[in-house]
C-alpha positions as CSV (number, residue, x, y, z in Angstrom):
1,M,28.6,-169.0,-46.2
2,P,26.7,-167.4,-43.3
3,G,23.3,-168.7,-44.4
4,I,21.1,-169.4,-47.4
5,R,19.7,-166.2,-49.1
6,T,16.2,-165.7,-50.1
7,A,15.5,-164.3,-53.5
8,A,15.0,-160.8,-52.1
9,Q,18.3,-161.1,-50.3
10,A,20.1,-162.3,-53.4
11,K,18.7,-159.4,-55.4
12,A,19.8,-157.0,-52.6
13,W,23.2,-158.6,-52.6
14,L,23.6,-158.0,-56.3
15,E,22.4,-154.4,-55.9
16,H,24.9,-153.9,-53.0
17,Q,27.7,-154.9,-55.4
18,G,26.3,-152.6,-58.1
19,K,25.8,-155.6,-60.4
20,S,22.9,-156.2,-62.8
21,V,21.5,-159.7,-63.3
22,Q,23.0,-159.6,-66.8
23,Q,26.4,-158.7,-65.5
24,F,26.3,-161.4,-62.9
25,A,25.3,-164.0,-65.5
26,R,28.1,-162.9,-67.9
27,E,30.7,-163.1,-65.1
28,H,29.6,-166.6,-64.2
29,G,28.9,-168.0,-67.7
30,V,25.3,-168.7,-67.0
31,D,22.1,-167.8,-69.0
32,P,20.6,-164.5,-67.9
33,A,17.1,-165.8,-68.4
34,T,17.7,-168.7,-66.1
35,T,19.2,-166.3,-63.5
36,Y,16.0,-164.1,-63.7
37,Q,13.8,-167.2,-63.4
38,V,15.7,-168.4,-60.3
39,L,15.4,-165.0,-58.7
40,A,11.7,-164.8,-59.5
41,G,11.0,-168.3,-58.1
42,R,9.9,-169.8,-61.4
43,K,12.9,-172.2,-61.3
44,K,13.7,-173.8,-58.0
45,G,17.4,-174.6,-58.8
46,K,17.1,-178.3,-58.4
47,R,19.1,-179.4,-61.4
48,G,21.3,-178.2,-64.2
49,E,22.0,-174.6,-64.8
50,A,19.3,-173.4,-62.4
51,H,21.1,-175.4,-59.7
52,K,24.3,-173.6,-60.6
53,V,22.7,-170.2,-60.5
54,A,21.0,-170.9,-57.1
55,V,24.4,-172.0,-55.6
56,L,26.2,-169.0,-57.1
57,L,23.6,-166.6,-55.7
58,G,23.8,-168.2,-52.3
59,M,20.2,-169.3,-52.5
60,K,21.1,-173.0,-52.1
61,D,23.8,-175.0,-50.5
62,G,25.4,-177.3,-53.0
63,I,28.3,-178.0,-55.3
64,I,28.9,-177.1,-58.9
65,L,30.4,-179.7,-61.1
66,D,31.7,-178.2,-64.3
67,E,32.3,-181.2,-66.5
68,V,31.6,-184.7,-65.4
69,P,32.9,-187.4,-67.6
70,A,30.3,-190.0,-68.7
71,V,32.6,-192.8,-67.8
72,D,35.5,-192.8,-65.4
73,P,38.6,-193.5,-67.5
74,A,40.3,-195.1,-64.5
75,L,37.6,-197.8,-64.5
76,G,38.7,-198.9,-68.0
């Protein structure tokens, strides 16, 4: 990724693709309200779904872990 996007840049990126926030959220399986909140700065994207949204929008460098097992089965 060339750099971290600001909220304004992320909104412009969506607009450049011709995508609404709703469409982006549907395509990525995230809550549209959370997506709007991240773009508005009301959620910082530190944990959980807000983190996932921020990473997907390019507003944060990070990884997305889909399902993390509570206990590693290899450990017995």
